[in-house]
C-alpha positions in Angstrom: 183.8 99.2 187.4 185.1 102.4 189.0 183.2 103.6 192.0 182.0 107.2 191.3 182.7 108.6 194.8 185.9 106.6 195.5 188.1 108.4 198.1 185.4 111.0 199.0 184.5 111.8 202.7 181.0 113.0 203.1 179.3 114.3 206.2 175.6 113.5 206.3 173.5 115.1 209.1 170.4 113.3 210.5 171.9 110.1 209.2 170.8 107.5 211.6 167.5 106.7 209.9 165.1 107.5 207.0 166.5 109.4 204.1 169.8 110.1 205.9 170.5 106.4 206.3 169.6 105.7 202.7 172.0 108.4 201.6 174.8 106.8 203.7 174.2 103.4 202.2 174.3 104.8 198.7 177.4 106.8 199.3 179.2 103.8 200.7 178.1 101.7 197.7 179.6 104.4 195.4 182.9 104.3 197.3 182.6 107.3 199.7 183.4 107.1 203.4 180.4 108.6 205.3 180.5 110.6 208.4 177.2 109.6 210.1 175.8 112.3 212.3 173.1 111.5 214.8 171.4 113.5 217.5 169.9 110.8 219.8 169.8 107.5 218.0 173.3 106.2 218.8 172.2 102.5 218.3 170.8 103.4 214.8 174.0 105.1 213.8 176.2 102.3 215.1 174.0 99.7 213.2 174.3 101.8 210.0 178.1 102.0 210.3 178.3 98.3 210.7 175.9 97.8 207.7 178.3 99.7 205.5 181.3 97.7 206.6 182.5 100.1 209.3 184.2 102.2 206.6 183.3 105.6 208.0 182.7 107.5 211.2 180.0 108.3 213.7 179.6 111.8 215.2 177.0 112.9 217.7 175.9 116.6 218.0 172.8 118.4 219.0 171.8 120.7 216.2 169.0 122.3 218.3 171.5 124.4 220.2 173.6 127.2 218.6 177.0 125.6 219.2 175.9 122.2 217.9 176.7 122.6 214.2 180.1 124.2 214.8 181.0 121.3 217.2 179.8 118.8 214.7 182.0 120.2 211.9 185.0 120.4 214.3 184.6 116.8 215.2 184.1 115.6 211.6 187.3 117.3 210.5 189.2 116.1 213.5 188.1 112.5 212.8 188.7 112.5 209.0 191.3 115.2 208.3 189.5 116.2 205.1 185.8 116.4 204.2 184.9 116.5 200.5 181.1 116.8 200.8 178.4 118.0 203.1 174.8 116.8 203.0 172.4 118.9 205.2 169.7 116.4 205.7 168.7 116.8 209.3 165.3 118.4 209.8 162.0 118.4 211.8 158.5 119.3 211.0 156.5 121.1 213.7 152.7 121.5 213.7 151.6 124.8 215.3 148.3 126.5 214.8 147.8 130.2 214.4 145.5 129.8 217.4 148.5 128.9 219.6 149.7 131.2 222.3 152.4 133.7 221.3 155.0 131.9 223.3 154.3 128.5 221.8 154.1 130.0 218.3 157.5 131.7 218.7 159.1 128.7 220.2 158.0 126.4 217.4 159.3 128.8 214.7 162.6 129.3 216.5 163.2 125.6 217.0 162.4 124.7 213.5 164.6 127.4 212.0 167.4 126.4 214.3 167.4 122.8 213.2 166.3 123.1 209.6 168.0 126.3 208.6 170.4 127.9 211.0 172.3 124.6 211.7 172.6 124.0 207.9 173.8 127.6 207.4 176.4 127.2 210.1 177.6 124.0 208.6 177.8 125.5 205.2 179.9 128.4 206.6 182.4 125.9 208.1 182.4 123.7 205.0 183.0 126.6 202.6 186.0 127.7 204.5 187.3 124.1 204.7 186.7 123.5 201.0 188.3 126.8 199.9 191.5 125.8 201.8 191.5 122.3 200.5 190.8 122.3 196.8 187.0 122.5 196.8 184.0 120.5 197.8 180.3 119.9 197.4 177.2 120.9 199.4 173.8 119.3 199.1 171.0 120.9 201.0 167.9 118.8 201.5 165.0 121.3 200.9 161.4 120.3 200.1 158.5 120.8 197.7 157.0 122.7 200.6 159.7 125.4 200.2 158.6 126.1 196.7 154.8 125.9 196.7 154.0 126.7 200.3 152.8 124.3 203.0 149.8 123.6 205.2 148.3 126.1 207.7 149.6 124.1 210.7 153.1 123.5 209.4 154.1 126.9 208.0 157.5 127.0 209.8 158.6 123.9 207.8 157.9 125.4 204.4 159.5 128.7 205.4 162.7 127.0 206.6 163.0 125.0 203.3 162.5 128.1 201.2 165.3 129.8 203.1 167.5 126.7 202.5 166.9 126.9 198.7 167.9 130.6 198.7 171.0 129.9 200.8 172.0 127.2 198.2 171.6 129.7 195.4 173.7 132.3 197.2 176.5 129.8 197.9 176.5 128.7 194.3 176.8 132.2 193.0 179.3 133.4 195.5 181.8 130.5 195.9 181.6 128.5 192.6 184.9 130.1 191.5 186.5 128.7 194.6 185.6 125.1 193.6 182.6 125.0 196.1 179.4 124.0 194.5 175.9 123.8 196.1 172.7 122.0 195.0 169.3 121.8 196.7 167.2 118.7 196.5 163.4 119.2 197.0 161.5 116.0 197.7 157.7 115.8 198.0 156.4 113.0 200.1 159.0 110.4 200.8 158.1 107.1 202.5 159.7 107.8 205.9 158.4 107.7 209.5 157.0 111.2 209.1 155.0 110.1 206.1 153.8 106.9 207.8 152.5 109.0 210.7 150.5 111.1 208.3 149.1 108.0 206.6 148.1 106.5 209.9 146.0 109.6 210.6 144.7 110.6 207.2 145.2 107.5 205.0 147.4 106.9 202.0 144.9 108.3 199.5 145.2 111.7 201.2 149.0 111.6 201.0 149.2 110.7 197.3 146.1 112.6 196.1 148.1 115.2 194.2 150.9 113.0 193.1 150.3 112.1 189.4 152.3 108.8 189.6 150.2 107.8 192.7 153.2 106.9 194.9 155.5 108.5 197.3 159.2 108.5 196.6 161.3 105.9 198.4 164.3 107.0 200.4 166.6 105.1 198.1 165.4 107.3 195.1 166.5 110.4 197.0 169.8 108.8 198.0 170.6 108.0 194.4 170.1 111.6 193.4 172.3 112.9 196.2 175.1 110.5 195.3 174.8 111.6 191.6 175.0 115.3 192.6 178.2 114.6 194.6 180.0 113.1 191.7 183.1 115.1 190.8 181.9 115.4 187.2 178.7 117.2 188.1 180.0 120.7 188.8 177.6 122.3 186.3 174.7 121.4 188.6 175.9 124.2 190.8 172.9 126.3 192.0 170.2 123.9 190.9 167.2 122.9 192.8 166.3 119.3 191.8 162.7 118.3 192.3 161.7 114.7 193.2 158.0 114.8 193.8 156.3 112.6 191.3 155.0 115.6 189.3 153.0 117.1 192.2 154.8 120.4 191.8 156.2 121.4 188.4 158.0 124.6 187.8 
C-alpha cells in the first residue's frame, strides 16, 4: 500500500510533545520525513526522532524572539535541502486578568502574539518564497475553536491570536494558490494535552466537556490524522478552509 506522504519533508513547530508529537508520528507513518522543532525539550525531541526510526531531523529555535522563526526556517532548509510542508503548531495560552497592571497586560499580549501568530506569519513568509521557487508546498496553521467563537475573560490573547491565524491562512490561500502554495487552518476545541489536563485538575473533567455534545475531548492522534490528510498532494482543493475538530461544541 502506497504511503500517502512518501518523499515529503514537513517542518512541525512545537513538535516535542502533545499535538505536535502526534503529528510527527502520523506524518512518519504516512511516509513523510519530519523536521521536529523544539524550544526547550531537547530530550523529548530526540526521543520522538528515535521513535519514528530516526528518519527525520531535529531543529531547536526560540520562537519567542523575533529572529527565532527566520533562524528556524534557515536551519530546516539547510538540513533538508527542500521542505514540502509547514505545520505551525507551536503555541502558548496565557492567563491575564483585565485587573492586571498595564505593563503585565501588555507583556502577556505581546508574548502570546509573538509565539502564536508573529512566529507563524514569519515562517509562512519564508515557506511561501521557498515553495514558489521549488514547485509548491502546503501550509497548515493550527488555530482553535477559540479563534472563532471567542474565549474566556482571562485568556483573551489566546483567542485573538488564533483568529488572526485563521485570517492569515485565508489571505495566503487567496494570494498564493496560483503559485502552488495552499494553506489550511485546523481549529480544535479541547484536545487531551497537558494544557487540558491542567484545566481538569483545577476545574474537573465535567467542566471541560460540558459544552461538547459527544462528551469527550479530542485525542492528539485525531488532530494528527487530519493534519496528515490535509498535507496529501491530492487535497489542493482544501485551500483556504478552516477545519473544525471540536466534537460539535462550535458549529458554523
